[in-house]
Every structure is written in structure tokens, then in C-alpha cells.
N, C-alpha and C positions, 0 to 999 in steps of 0.2 A: 635486427633482433627486436622483437616487441615484448614488453613485459606487461602482463595483465594481472591485476590484483582482484581477488575474489573474496567476498565476505564468507566466512565459515558458515556451514549449514547448521551445525549443532555444537555450540561451544561446551554445553554441559555434559556431553557424552565422550569426553576426551580422556584417554588413559595414557600415561607416559611411563615407560620403563627407563630407568637411569642407571648409570654406572655408579660405583661407590662414591665418586666425587660429586655426583648430582648432574652430570651431563646426560642429556637425553640420548637414548640408543634406538628406541622404537616408539611409535605413536599409534594408538588405535583410535581412528576417527571415522565416523559414519560407517561403521561395520567393516572397515578395511584396516590392514596393518601396513604402516609406512616405516621403512627402515632408514635410519640416518646413514647417509653415504660416508664411509670412513675416509674417503680420499678428499673430502671437502672440510673446510675449517668452519667451525661453529662460532657465532658471535654471541657473547654473553655480557649482560650489563644489568645494573640495578637502577631503578628510577622511583620517584616519589609520585604519589597521587593523593592529594589532600584537598582537591577542589570541592567546593560546596555541592556542585552538581553530581559528584561521584558517590556521595553518601559515605565516603571514607574519611576517617579522622586519624590523627596521630595519637598514640597511646598517651594517657594522662601523665603529665610531668615530663614528656619528651619534647625536646626542642626541635627534633628532626622529623621530616615527613616520613610516612610509612614507606619502607623500601619494598618495591615490587620487583621480582626477579624476571628478567626477559632472556629468551634464547631465540636466535634466528639460525635455523638449520636447513640443510639441504637433504631431502628425503626422496626415496624411490618406493613405489608400490611393491610391497613384498620383496621377494628375492629376484624380481625381474630386472630387465634392462630398460625399464620405462623411463620416460623423460624426468629429469630432476624437477622437483617442486620445492619452493622455499616456504617453510612454515615459520611463522613468528608466534612463539608461545609466551605466556606469562603466568606467574604464580604469585599470588598474594601471600605474604608470610602468615597471615591469620587464617588461611584456609589450606586444606590439603589438595584441593582440586586445581588442575591446570586448566588454562583457558587458551583457546586458539584465537589469536588476534587477526591473523590474515594468512592467506595462501596465495603465493605468487608463482606463476608459471612463465617460462620464457620460450 
């Protein structure tokens, strides 16, 4: 089994539909709709990004780095039986927009 990571084509045109708890259910990326496979388990975590190169800073008076939300999910193209792809998403708490970090196929 070979895993290949691809750089996302357009991170700024990503739309994510979530359930009430915030878990991604569907992603519109590059003009296509990808559905999260309900039989797979999503990975969810928070991380900080306050490096000088990132242009991000912690809020004034905060001793903690800015928490960025990450999801690693398995998706299929539309309602098809297409091969699973792994999308890694992130969302900065100061922005409403989701970003696509990577796409991995196996």
C-alpha cells in the first residue's frame, strides 16, 4: 500500500458543512462535494501556531498560544463508491474560513 500526499489546489475555496457538535460532514473543494465516510473515525485536535514566520500572535494578555482546530477525516467523492481520500482540515479561531492542509490517497 502506498500513500501519496498532495498539496491542496485551492485552500481558499473550501466550504465545510458540520453537525451541531462541529464535526465535518461534507466538504466542497475545487468544485466537487466530498462526503465524510460515516464508517470511519475522524481525528480531532487543537494546536498552537504563534511562530514569527506565521504572522499569528496570541491575543493580548494571553499566556497561551492561539489554538487552531484540526480534523483528519476520510471522505469519498459525492455518493459514489470512489476510493477513500484523507483530508486534513484546519480552522483558525479568529477566522470563519476552513483551510485544507493536505489530501492523502492510498
